PDB file of N, CA, C and O in Angstrom:
ATOM      1  N   MET A   1      27.747-115.728  13.419  1.00  0.00           N
ATOM      2  CA  MET A   1      28.147-114.820  12.770  1.00  0.00           C
ATOM      3  C   MET A   1      27.092-113.882  13.287  1.00  0.00           C
ATOM      4  O   MET A   1      25.953-114.251  13.574  1.00  0.00           O
ATOM      5  N   ASP A   2      27.524-112.680  13.388  1.00  0.00           N
ATOM      6  CA  ASP A   2      27.541-110.969  13.857  1.00  0.00           C
ATOM      7  C   ASP A   2      26.686-110.398  12.907  1.00  0.00           C
ATOM      8  O   ASP A   2      27.229-110.014  11.871  1.00  0.00           O
ATOM      9  N   PHE A   3      25.516-110.256  13.012  1.00  0.00           N
ATOM     10  CA  PHE A   3      24.310-109.899  11.812  1.00  0.00           C
ATOM     11  C   PHE A   3      24.337-108.460  12.546  1.00  0.00           C
ATOM     12  O   PHE A   3      23.433-107.858  11.968  1.00  0.00           O
ATOM     13  N   THR A   4      24.896-107.570  13.523  1.00  0.00           N
ATOM     14  CA  THR A   4      24.669-106.296  13.296  1.00  0.00           C
ATOM     15  C   THR A   4      25.410-105.852  12.202  1.00  0.00           C
ATOM     16  O   THR A   4      25.072-104.809  11.643  1.00  0.00           O
ATOM     17  N   LYS A   5      26.313-106.454  11.839  1.00  0.00           N
ATOM     18  CA  LYS A   5      27.425-105.365  10.602  1.00  0.00           C
ATOM     19  C   LYS A   5      26.058-105.438   9.715  1.00  0.00           C
ATOM     20  O   LYS A   5      25.791-104.363   9.178  1.00  0.00           O
ATOM     21  N   TYR A   6      25.020-106.639   9.426  1.00  0.00           N
ATOM     22  CA  TYR A   6      24.083-106.566   8.296  1.00  0.00           C
ATOM     23  C   TYR A   6      23.175-105.552   8.222  1.00  0.00           C
ATOM     24  O   TYR A   6      22.976-104.731   7.326  1.00  0.00           O
ATOM     25  N   PHE A   7      22.329-105.813   9.926  1.00  0.00           N
ATOM     26  CA  PHE A   7      21.115-104.934  10.266  1.00  0.00           C
ATOM     27  C   PHE A   7      21.374-104.093  11.470  1.00  0.00           C
ATOM     28  O   PHE A   7      20.402-103.835  12.180  1.00  0.00           O
ATOM     29  N   GLY A   8      22.532-103.634  11.798  1.00  0.00           N
ATOM     30  CA  GLY A   8      22.793-102.392  12.895  1.00  0.00           C
ATOM     31  C   GLY A   8      22.973-102.727  13.982  1.00  0.00           C
ATOM     32  O   GLY A   8      23.954-103.443  14.183  1.00  0.00           O
ATOM     33  N   THR A   9      22.218-102.399  14.971  1.00  0.00           N
ATOM     34  CA  THR A   9      21.913-102.492  16.488  1.00  0.00           C
ATOM     35  C   THR A   9      19.734-101.765  16.128  1.00  0.00           C
ATOM     36  O   THR A   9      19.221-101.241  15.139  1.00  0.00           O
ATOM     37  N   PRO A  10      19.244-102.092  17.308  1.00  0.00           N
ATOM     38  CA  PRO A  10      18.103-101.807  17.194  1.00  0.00           C
ATOM     39  C   PRO A  10      17.704-100.375  17.307  1.00  0.00           C
ATOM     40  O   PRO A  10      16.639 -99.916  16.894  1.00  0.00           O
ATOM     41  N   GLU A  11      18.550 -99.784  17.838  1.00  0.00           N
ATOM     42  CA  GLU A  11      18.156 -98.217  18.081  1.00  0.00           C
ATOM     43  C   GLU A  11      18.324 -97.582  16.539  1.00  0.00           C
ATOM     44  O   GLU A  11      17.595 -96.659  16.178  1.00  0.00           O
ATOM     45  N   GLU A  12      19.311 -98.136  15.690  1.00  0.00           N
ATOM     46  CA  GLU A  12      19.282 -97.665  14.612  1.00  0.00           C
ATOM     47  C   GLU A  12      18.016 -97.338  13.762  1.00  0.00           C
ATOM     48  O   GLU A  12      17.341 -98.359  13.625  1.00  0.00           O
ATOM     49  N   GLU A  13      17.576 -96.460  13.266  1.00  0.00           N
ATOM     50  CA  GLU A  13      16.492 -96.625  12.032  1.00  0.00           C
ATOM     51  C   GLU A  13      16.955 -97.054  10.818  1.00  0.00           C
ATOM     52  O   GLU A  13      18.100 -96.652  10.614  1.00  0.00           O
ATOM     53  N   MET A  14      16.474 -97.752   9.891  1.00  0.00           N
ATOM     54  CA  MET A  14      16.602 -98.179   8.846  1.00  0.00           C
ATOM     55  C   MET A  14      15.794 -97.871   7.833  1.00  0.00           C
ATOM     56  O   MET A  14      14.592 -97.913   8.095  1.00  0.00           O
ATOM     57  N   GLU A  15      16.296 -97.391   6.093  1.00  0.00           N
ATOM     58  CA  GLU A  15      15.372 -97.497   5.343  1.00  0.00           C
ATOM     59  C   GLU A  15      14.728 -98.470   4.691  1.00  0.00           C
ATOM     60  O   GLU A  15      13.578 -98.443   4.252  1.00  0.00           O
ATOM     61  N   PHE A  16      15.829 -99.669   4.629  1.00  0.00           N
ATOM     62  CA  PHE A  16      15.745-100.810   3.801  1.00  0.00           C
ATOM     63  C   PHE A  16      16.918-101.651   4.632  1.00  0.00           C
ATOM     64  O   PHE A  16      18.015-101.344   5.100  1.00  0.00           O
ATOM     65  N   MET A  17      15.982-103.083   4.566  1.00  0.00           N
ATOM     66  CA  MET A  17      16.657-104.489   4.770  1.00  0.00           C
ATOM     67  C   MET A  17      17.748-104.882   3.783  1.00  0.00           C
ATOM     68  O   MET A  17      17.679-104.808   2.557  1.00  0.00           O
ATOM     69  N   PRO A  18      18.524-105.211   4.349  1.00  0.00           N
ATOM     70  CA  PRO A  18      19.802-105.577   3.403  1.00  0.00           C
ATOM     71  C   PRO A  18      19.112-107.194   3.076  1.00  0.00           C
ATOM     72  O   PRO A  18      18.239-107.688   3.789  1.00  0.00           O
ATOM     73  N   ILE A  19      19.684-107.848   1.901  1.00  0.00           N
ATOM     74  CA  ILE A  19      19.244-108.983   1.378  1.00  0.00           C
ATOM     75  C   ILE A  19      20.663-109.879   1.602  1.00  0.00           C
ATOM     76  O   ILE A  19      21.646-109.501   0.965  1.00  0.00           O
ATOM     77  N   ILE A  20      20.775-110.876   2.354  1.00  0.00           N
ATOM     78  CA  ILE A  20      22.112-111.710   1.930  1.00  0.00           C
ATOM     79  C   ILE A  20      21.284-113.025   1.461  1.00  0.00           C
ATOM     80  O   ILE A  20      20.422-113.782   1.907  1.00  0.00           O
ATOM     81  N   PRO A  21      22.062-112.840   0.295  1.00  0.00           N
ATOM     82  CA  PRO A  21      22.064-114.523  -0.551  1.00  0.00           C
ATOM     83  C   PRO A  21      22.925-115.851   0.521  1.00  0.00           C
ATOM     84  O   PRO A  21      23.691-115.611   1.455  1.00  0.00           O
ATOM     85  N   LEU A  22      22.626-116.816   0.168  1.00  0.00           N
ATOM     86  CA  LEU A  22      23.399-118.172   0.921  1.00  0.00           C
ATOM     87  C   LEU A  22      24.166-118.651  -0.556  1.00  0.00           C
ATOM     88  O   LEU A  22      23.921-118.496  -1.753  1.00  0.00           O
ATOM     89  N   ASN A  23      25.047-119.203   0.113  1.00  0.00           N
ATOM     90  CA  ASN A  23      26.199-119.413  -1.019  1.00  0.00           C
ATOM     91  C   ASN A  23      25.536-121.165  -1.388  1.00  0.00           C
ATOM     92  O   ASN A  23      24.649-121.712  -0.732  1.00  0.00           O
ATOM     93  N   GLU A  24      26.118-121.649  -2.358  1.00  0.00           N
ATOM     94  CA  GLU A  24      25.497-123.101  -2.804  1.00  0.00           C
ATOM     95  C   GLU A  24      25.496-123.728  -1.813  1.00  0.00           C
ATOM     96  O   GLU A  24      24.463-124.239  -1.381  1.00  0.00           O
ATOM     97  N   ASP A  25      26.799-123.849  -1.150  1.00  0.00           N
ATOM     98  CA  ASP A  25      27.079-125.197  -0.360  1.00  0.00           C
ATOM     99  C   ASP A  25      26.123-124.595   1.139  1.00  0.00           C
ATOM    100  O   ASP A  25      26.087-125.403   2.068  1.00  0.00           O
ATOM    101  N   GLY A  26      25.506-123.457   1.317  1.00  0.00           N
ATOM    102  CA  GLY A  26      24.679-123.291   2.276  1.00  0.00           C
ATOM    103  C   GLY A  26      23.131-123.587   2.286  1.00  0.00           C
ATOM    104  O   GLY A  26      22.411-123.405   3.268  1.00  0.00           O
ATOM    105  N   ASN A  27      22.690-124.095   0.992  1.00  0.00           N
ATOM    106  CA  ASN A  27      21.271-124.352   0.603  1.00  0.00           C
ATOM    107  C   ASN A  27      21.250-125.750   1.033  1.00  0.00           C
ATOM    108  O   ASN A  27      22.040-126.631   0.693  1.00  0.00           O
ATOM    109  N   GLU A  28      20.018-125.869   2.004  1.00  0.00           N
ATOM    110  CA  GLU A  28      19.530-127.471   2.176  1.00  0.00           C
ATOM    111  C   GLU A  28      18.248-127.348   1.880  1.00  0.00           C
ATOM    112  O   GLU A  28      17.487-126.389   1.751  1.00  0.00           O
ATOM    113  N   ASN A  29      18.118-128.874   1.768  1.00  0.00           N
ATOM    114  CA  ASN A  29      16.688-129.645   0.940  1.00  0.00           C
ATOM    115  C   ASN A  29      16.084-129.174  -0.163  1.00  0.00           C
ATOM    116  O   ASN A  29      14.879-128.955  -0.285  1.00  0.00           O
ATOM    117  N   THR A  30      17.229-128.964  -1.250  1.00  0.00           N
ATOM    118  CA  THR A  30      16.865-127.855  -2.175  1.00  0.00           C
ATOM    119  C   THR A  30      16.331-128.994  -3.678  1.00  0.00           C
ATOM    120  O   THR A  30      15.780-128.691  -4.736  1.00  0.00           O
ATOM    121  N   ASP A  31      16.902-130.626  -3.021  1.00  0.00           N
ATOM    122  CA  ASP A  31      16.615-131.643  -4.343  1.00  0.00           C
ATOM    123  C   ASP A  31      15.134-131.952  -4.325  1.00  0.00           C
ATOM    124  O   ASP A  31      14.555-132.187  -3.264  1.00  0.00           O
ATOM    125  N   GLU A  32      14.525-131.954  -5.484  1.00  0.00           N
ATOM    126  CA  GLU A  32      13.227-132.244  -5.849  1.00  0.00           C
ATOM    127  C   GLU A  32      12.788-133.077  -5.282  1.00  0.00           C
ATOM    128  O   GLU A  32      11.662-132.811  -4.863  1.00  0.00           O
ATOM    129  N   GLN A  33      13.343-134.564  -4.903  1.00  0.00           N
ATOM    130  CA  GLN A  33      13.021-135.532  -4.470  1.00  0.00           C
ATOM    131  C   GLN A  33      12.534-135.428  -3.193  1.00  0.00           C
ATOM    132  O   GLN A  33      11.611-136.130  -2.779  1.00  0.00           O
ATOM    133  N   ASP A  34      13.155-134.508  -2.477  1.00  0.00           N
ATOM    134  CA  ASP A  34      12.722-134.288  -1.205  1.00  0.00           C
ATOM    135  C   ASP A  34      12.086-133.567  -0.556  1.00  0.00           C
ATOM    136  O   ASP A  34      12.366-133.430   0.635  1.00  0.00           O
ATOM    137  N   ILE A  35      10.816-132.740  -1.255  1.00  0.00           N
ATOM    138  CA  ILE A  35       9.984-132.076  -1.506  1.00  0.00           C
ATOM    139  C   ILE A  35       8.519-132.508  -1.335  1.00  0.00           C
ATOM    140  O   ILE A  35       7.904-132.725  -2.380  1.00  0.00           O
ATOM    141  N   PRO A  36       7.966-132.642  -0.342  1.00  0.00           N
ATOM    142  CA  PRO A  36       6.479-133.381  -0.710  1.00  0.00           C
ATOM    143  C   PRO A  36       5.537-132.969  -1.080  1.00  0.00           C
ATOM    144  O   PRO A  36       5.335-131.761  -1.205  1.00  0.00           O
ATOM    145  N   THR A  37       4.662-133.925  -1.369  1.00  0.00           N
ATOM    146  CA  THR A  37       3.635-133.476  -2.252  1.00  0.00           C
ATOM    147  C   THR A  37       2.619-132.143  -2.224  1.00  0.00           C
ATOM    148  O   THR A  37       2.009-131.527  -3.098  1.00  0.00           O
ATOM    149  N   GLU A  38       2.770-131.999  -0.592  1.00  0.00           N
ATOM    150  CA  GLU A  38       1.338-131.479   0.154  1.00  0.00           C
ATOM    151  C   GLU A  38       2.686-130.996   1.216  1.00  0.00           C
ATOM    152  O   GLU A  38       3.613-131.588   1.768  1.00  0.00           O
ATOM    153  N   LEU A  39       2.093-129.285   1.120  1.00  0.00           N
ATOM    154  CA  LEU A  39       2.912-128.430   2.163  1.00  0.00           C
ATOM    155  C   LEU A  39       1.990-127.416   3.037  1.00  0.00           C
ATOM    156  O   LEU A  39       1.137-126.629   2.626  1.00  0.00           O
ATOM    157  N   PRO A  40       2.362-127.638   4.189  1.00  0.00           N
ATOM    158  CA  PRO A  40       1.341-126.013   4.702  1.00  0.00           C
ATOM    159  C   PRO A  40       1.745-124.861   4.237  1.00  0.00           C
ATOM    160  O   PRO A  40       2.921-124.553   4.426  1.00  0.00           O
ATOM    161  N   LEU A  41       1.043-124.141   3.667  1.00  0.00           N
ATOM    162  CA  LEU A  41       1.096-122.689   3.170  1.00  0.00           C
ATOM    163  C   LEU A  41       1.092-121.493   4.328  1.00  0.00           C
ATOM    164  O   LEU A  41       0.295-121.261   5.236  1.00  0.00           O
ATOM    165  N   LEU A  42       2.259-120.865   3.933  1.00  0.00           N
ATOM    166  CA  LEU A  42       2.207-119.376   4.974  1.00  0.00           C
ATOM    167  C   LEU A  42       2.034-117.898   4.369  1.00  0.00           C
ATOM    168  O   LEU A  42       3.134-117.414   4.100  1.00  0.00           O
ATOM    169  N   PRO A  43       1.066-117.139   4.113  1.00  0.00           N
ATOM    170  CA  PRO A  43       0.396-116.269   3.437  1.00  0.00           C
ATOM    171  C   PRO A  43       1.361-115.128   3.945  1.00  0.00           C
ATOM    172  O   PRO A  43       1.312-114.962   5.164  1.00  0.00           O
ATOM    173  N   LEU A  44       2.187-114.347   3.284  1.00  0.00           N
ATOM    174  CA  LEU A  44       2.327-113.326   3.810  1.00  0.00           C
ATOM    175  C   LEU A  44       1.964-112.153   3.273  1.00  0.00           C
ATOM    176  O   LEU A  44       1.637-112.122   2.086  1.00  0.00           O
ATOM    177  N   ARG A  45       1.963-110.574   4.343  1.00  0.00           N
ATOM    178  CA  ARG A  45       1.359-109.521   3.614  1.00  0.00           C
ATOM    179  C   ARG A  45       2.636-108.855   3.499  1.00  0.00           C
ATOM    180  O   ARG A  45       3.595-108.799   4.269  1.00  0.00           O
ATOM    181  N   ASN A  46       2.391-108.292   2.190  1.00  0.00           N
ATOM    182  CA  ASN A  46       3.802-106.651   2.507  1.00  0.00           C
ATOM    183  C   ASN A  46       5.164-107.357   2.147  1.00  0.00           C
ATOM    184  O   ASN A  46       6.120-106.611   2.355  1.00  0.00           O
ATOM    185  N   THR A  47       5.487-108.548   1.681  1.00  0.00           N
ATOM    186  CA  THR A  47       6.675-109.275   1.889  1.00  0.00           C
ATOM    187  C   THR A  47       6.926-110.417   0.750  1.00  0.00           C
ATOM    188  O   THR A  47       6.180-111.396   0.773  1.00  0.00           O
ATOM    189  N   VAL A  48       7.925-110.335  -0.226  1.00  0.00           N
ATOM    190  CA  VAL A  48       8.305-111.000  -1.476  1.00  0.00           C
ATOM    191  C   VAL A  48       9.601-111.736  -1.066  1.00  0.00           C
ATOM    192  O   VAL A  48      10.539-111.012  -0.731  1.00  0.00           O
ATOM    193  N   LEU A  49       9.754-112.844  -1.049  1.00  0.00           N
ATOM    194  CA  LEU A  49      10.710-113.775  -0.843  1.00  0.00           C
ATOM    195  C   LEU A  49      11.267-114.373  -2.175  1.00  0.00           C
ATOM    196  O   LEU A  49      10.519-114.792  -3.059  1.00  0.00           O
ATOM    197  N   PHE A  50      12.717-114.385  -2.266  1.00  0.00           N
ATOM    198  CA  PHE A  50      13.853-115.162  -3.044  1.00  0.00           C
ATOM    199  C   PHE A  50      14.199-115.933  -3.067  1.00  0.00           C
ATOM    200  O   PHE A  50      15.190-115.968  -2.338  1.00  0.00           O
ATOM    201  N   PRO A  51      13.834-117.621  -3.955  1.00  0.00           N
ATOM    202  CA  PRO A  51      15.172-118.283  -3.713  1.00  0.00           C
ATOM    203  C   PRO A  51      16.435-117.972  -3.159  1.00  0.00           C
ATOM    204  O   PRO A  51      16.971-116.884  -3.367  1.00  0.00           O
ATOM    205  N   GLY A  52      17.038-119.026  -2.335  1.00  0.00           N
ATOM    206  CA  GLY A  52      18.689-118.674  -1.889  1.00  0.00           C
ATOM    207  C   GLY A  52      18.786-117.331  -1.309  1.00  0.00           C
ATOM    208  O   GLY A  52      19.868-116.745  -1.338  1.00  0.00           O
ATOM    209  N   VAL A  53      17.827-116.833  -0.825  1.00  0.00           N
ATOM    210  CA  VAL A  53      17.564-115.435   0.013  1.00  0.00           C
ATOM    211  C   VAL A  53      17.176-115.386   1.196  1.00  0.00           C
ATOM    212  O   VAL A  53      15.964-115.503   1.373  1.00  0.00           O
ATOM    213  N   VAL A  54      18.274-115.154   2.661  1.00  0.00           N
ATOM    214  CA  VAL A  54      17.487-115.099   3.981  1.00  0.00           C
ATOM    215  C   VAL A  54      17.157-113.724   4.496  1.00  0.00           C
ATOM    216  O   VAL A  54      17.878-112.749   4.286  1.00  0.00           O
ATOM    217  N   LEU A  55      16.047-113.688   5.173  1.00  0.00           N
ATOM    218  CA  LEU A  55      15.305-112.579   4.357  1.00  0.00           C
ATOM    219  C   LEU A  55      14.425-112.843   6.100  1.00  0.00           C
ATOM    220  O   LEU A  55      13.947-113.977   6.126  1.00  0.00           O
ATOM    221  N   PRO A  56      14.206-112.189   7.205  1.00  0.00           N
ATOM    222  CA  PRO A  56      13.320-112.289   8.473  1.00  0.00           C
ATOM    223  C   PRO A  56      12.285-111.704   8.032  1.00  0.00           C
ATOM    224  O   PRO A  56      12.136-110.665   7.388  1.00  0.00           O
ATOM    225  N   ILE A  57      11.081-113.007   8.723  1.00  0.00           N
ATOM    226  CA  ILE A  57       9.870-112.590   8.463  1.00  0.00           C
ATOM    227  C   ILE A  57       9.251-112.476   9.954  1.00  0.00           C
ATOM    228  O   ILE A  57       9.720-112.870  11.022  1.00  0.00           O
ATOM    229  N   THR A  58       7.907-111.730   9.637  1.00  0.00           N
ATOM    230  CA  THR A  58       6.973-111.988  11.208  1.00  0.00           C
ATOM    231  C   THR A  58       5.865-112.654  11.300  1.00  0.00           C
ATOM    232  O   THR A  58       5.032-112.228  10.501  1.00  0.00           O
ATOM    233  N   VAL A  59       5.487-113.552  11.959  1.00  0.00           N
ATOM    234  CA  VAL A  59       4.330-114.249  11.640  1.00  0.00           C
ATOM    235  C   VAL A  59       3.545-114.187  12.878  1.00  0.00           C
ATOM    236  O   VAL A  59       4.208-114.308  13.909  1.00  0.00           O
ATOM    237  N   GLY A  60       2.251-114.022  13.007  1.00  0.00           N
ATOM    238  CA  GLY A  60       1.682-113.440  13.672  1.00  0.00           C
ATOM    239  C   GLY A  60      -0.205-114.176  13.893  1.00  0.00           C
ATOM    240  O   GLY A  60      -0.885-113.698  14.801  1.00  0.00           O
ATOM    241  N   ARG A  61      -0.503-114.723  13.448  1.00  0.00           N
ATOM    242  CA  ARG A  61      -1.626-115.121  13.242  1.00  0.00           C
ATOM    243  C   ARG A  61      -1.415-116.854  13.954  1.00  0.00           C
ATOM    244  O   ARG A  61      -0.497-117.597  13.607  1.00  0.00           O
ATOM    245  N   ASP A  62      -2.306-117.163  14.813  1.00  0.00           N
ATOM    246  CA  ASP A  62      -2.297-118.448  15.441  1.00  0.00           C
ATOM    247  C   ASP A  62      -1.840-119.491  14.744  1.00  0.00           C
ATOM    248  O   ASP A  62      -1.096-120.372  15.175  1.00  0.00           O
ATOM    249  N   LYS A  63      -2.283-119.394  13.668  1.00  0.00           N
ATOM    250  CA  LYS A  63      -2.201-120.791  12.543  1.00  0.00           C
ATOM    251  C   LYS A  63      -0.860-121.106  11.800  1.00  0.00           C
ATOM    252  O   LYS A  63      -0.243-122.161  11.650  1.00  0.00           O
ATOM    253  N   SER A  64      -0.588-119.628  11.326  1.00  0.00           N
ATOM    254  CA  SER A  64       0.499-119.322  10.968  1.00  0.00           C
ATOM    255  C   SER A  64       1.969-119.796  11.975  1.00  0.00           C
ATOM    256  O   SER A  64       2.838-120.572  11.576  1.00  0.00           O
ATOM    257  N   ILE A  65       1.958-119.220  13.117  1.00  0.00           N
ATOM    258  CA  ILE A  65       2.846-119.652  14.188  1.00  0.00           C
ATOM    259  C   ILE A  65       2.546-120.954  14.453  1.00  0.00           C
ATOM    260  O   ILE A  65       3.581-121.581  14.682  1.00  0.00           O
ATOM    261  N   LYS A  66       1.210-121.862  14.542  1.00  0.00           N
ATOM    262  CA  LYS A  66       1.566-123.280  14.864  1.00  0.00           C
ATOM    263  C   LYS A  66       2.414-123.892  13.189  1.00  0.00           C
ATOM    264  O   LYS A  66       3.240-124.804  13.189  1.00  0.00           O
ATOM    265  N   ALA A  67       2.061-123.307  12.183  1.00  0.00           N
ATOM    266  CA  ALA A  67       2.751-124.116  11.102  1.00  0.00           C
ATOM    267  C   ALA A  67       4.106-124.194  11.028  1.00  0.00           C
ATOM    268  O   ALA A  67       4.811-125.117  10.620  1.00  0.00           O
ATOM    269  N   VAL A  68       4.518-122.680  11.650  1.00  0.00           N
ATOM    270  CA  VAL A  68       5.931-122.761  11.306  1.00  0.00           C
ATOM    271  C   VAL A  68       6.497-123.324  12.787  1.00  0.00           C
ATOM    272  O   VAL A  68       7.623-123.795  12.625  1.00  0.00           O
ATOM    273  N   THR A  69       6.182-123.385  13.757  1.00  0.00           N
ATOM    274  CA  THR A  69       6.515-123.964  14.774  1.00  0.00           C
ATOM    275  C   THR A  69       6.680-125.534  14.330  1.00  0.00           C
ATOM    276  O   THR A  69       7.827-125.980  14.348  1.00  0.00           O
ATOM    277  N   ASP A  70       5.742-126.295  13.981  1.00  0.00           N
ATOM    278  CA  ASP A  70       5.694-127.579  13.934  1.00  0.00           C
ATOM    279  C   ASP A  70       7.136-127.852  12.761  1.00  0.00           C
ATOM    280  O   ASP A  70       8.245-128.367  12.910  1.00  0.00           O
ATOM    281  N   ALA A  71       6.527-127.304  11.762  1.00  0.00           N
ATOM    282  CA  ALA A  71       7.665-127.361  10.494  1.00  0.00           C
ATOM    283  C   ALA A  71       9.193-127.367  11.220  1.00  0.00           C
ATOM    284  O   ALA A  71      10.080-128.191  10.997  1.00  0.00           O
ATOM    285  N   TYR A  72       9.239-126.505  11.920  1.00  0.00           N
ATOM    286  CA  TYR A  72      10.713-125.934  13.011  1.00  0.00           C
ATOM    287  C   TYR A  72      11.168-127.593  13.624  1.00  0.00           C
ATOM    288  O   TYR A  72      12.017-128.451  13.385  1.00  0.00           O
ATOM    289  N   LYS A  73      10.202-127.414  14.389  1.00  0.00           N
ATOM    290  CA  LYS A  73      10.623-128.923  15.234  1.00  0.00           C
ATOM    291  C   LYS A  73      10.608-130.523  14.766  1.00  0.00           C
ATOM    292  O   LYS A  73      10.969-131.480  15.449  1.00  0.00           O
ATOM    293  N   SER A  74      10.075-130.540  13.374  1.00  0.00           N
ATOM    294  CA  SER A  74      10.224-131.555  13.171  1.00  0.00           C
ATOM    295  C   SER A  74      11.098-131.626  11.903  1.00  0.00           C
ATOM    296  O   SER A  74      11.190-132.669  11.255  1.00  0.00           O
ATOM    297  N   ASP A  75      11.714-130.532  11.579  1.00  0.00           N
ATOM    298  CA  ASP A  75      12.518-129.936  10.272  1.00  0.00           C
ATOM    299  C   ASP A  75      11.750-130.601   8.951  1.00  0.00           C
ATOM    300  O   ASP A  75      12.083-131.591   8.299  1.00  0.00           O
ATOM    301  N   LYS A  76      10.879-129.926   8.822  1.00  0.00           N
ATOM    302  CA  LYS A  76       9.858-129.720   7.686  1.00  0.00           C
ATOM    303  C   LYS A  76      10.012-128.555   7.065  1.00  0.00           C
ATOM    304  O   LYS A  76      10.513-127.509   7.478  1.00  0.00           O
ATOM    305  N   LEU A  77       9.335-128.938   5.597  1.00  0.00           N
ATOM    306  CA  LEU A  77       9.196-127.572   4.639  1.00  0.00           C
ATOM    307  C   LEU A  77       7.912-127.229   5.045  1.00  0.00           C
ATOM    308  O   LEU A  77       7.078-128.054   5.417  1.00  0.00           O
ATOM    309  N   ILE A  78       7.679-125.658   4.962  1.00  0.00           N
ATOM    310  CA  ILE A  78       6.438-125.093   4.617  1.00  0.00           C
ATOM    311  C   ILE A  78       6.497-123.858   3.387  1.00  0.00           C
ATOM    312  O   ILE A  78       7.353-122.974   3.354  1.00  0.00           O
ATOM    313  N   GLY A  79       5.434-124.017   2.451  1.00  0.00           N
ATOM    314  CA  GLY A  79       5.363-123.307   1.623  1.00  0.00           C
ATOM    315  C   GLY A  79       5.180-121.978   1.800  1.00  0.00           C
ATOM    316  O   GLY A  79       4.455-121.828   2.784  1.00  0.00           O
ATOM    317  N   VAL A  80       5.472-120.994   1.345  1.00  0.00           N
ATOM    318  CA  VAL A  80       5.500-119.657   1.195  1.00  0.00           C
ATOM    319  C   VAL A  80       4.757-119.053   0.034  1.00  0.00           C
ATOM    320  O   VAL A  80       5.022-119.381  -1.123  1.00  0.00           O
ATOM    321  N   VAL A  81       3.811-118.157   0.342  1.00  0.00           N
ATOM    322  CA  VAL A  81       3.428-117.447  -0.592  1.00  0.00           C
ATOM    323  C   VAL A  81       2.947-116.046  -0.504  1.00  0.00           C
ATOM    324  O   VAL A  81       2.533-115.948   0.651  1.00  0.00           O
ATOM    325  N   SER A  82       2.784-114.940  -1.089  1.00  0.00           N
ATOM    326  CA  SER A  82       2.708-113.691  -1.034  1.00  0.00           C
ATOM    327  C   SER A  82       1.411-113.513  -1.358  1.00  0.00           C
ATOM    328  O   SER A  82       1.029-113.856  -2.477  1.00  0.00           O
ATOM    329  N   GLN A  83       0.529-112.950  -0.433  1.00  0.00           N
ATOM    330  CA  GLN A  83      -0.875-112.337  -0.034  1.00  0.00           C
ATOM    331  C   GLN A  83      -1.081-110.834  -0.415  1.00  0.00           C
ATOM    332  O   GLN A  83      -0.686-109.790   0.104  1.00  0.00           O
ATOM    333  N   LYS A  84      -2.019-111.174  -1.767  1.00  0.00           N
ATOM    334  CA  LYS A  84      -2.981-109.983  -2.099  1.00  0.00           C
ATOM    335  C   LYS A  84      -3.175-108.714  -1.139  1.00  0.00           C
ATOM    336  O   LYS A  84      -2.553-107.713  -0.782  1.00  0.00           O
ATOM    337  N   ASP A  85      -4.597-109.447  -0.898  1.00  0.00           N
ATOM    338  CA  ASP A  85      -5.682-108.796   0.183  1.00  0.00           C
ATOM    339  C   ASP A  85      -5.559-109.737   1.121  1.00  0.00           C
ATOM    340  O   ASP A  85      -5.418-110.946   0.943  1.00  0.00           O
ATOM    341  N   SER A  86      -5.624-109.082   2.239  1.00  0.00           N
ATOM    342  CA  SER A  86      -6.492-109.998   3.386  1.00  0.00           C
ATOM    343  C   SER A  86      -8.154-109.991   3.537  1.00  0.00           C
ATOM    344  O   SER A  86      -8.699-110.685   4.396  1.00  0.00           O
TER     345      SER A  86
END
């Protein structure tokens, strides 16, 4: 998929980030029985995520990077929460 039609090129300055919803067939692991009772949490500052929407995020803290990397490598879920103040 060519995302440049949504995001443009890195040289272009953008005032907003487009939100790309997934279709119903694109959602994975949405069945409640697949969600574990404990999840690693990823707090995000200045970002709000909505269900069924693909949005790039920036992860910078060592613990957050490890949580995302471990979840990605083992095809597991992580919980994402909005952080009010750090």
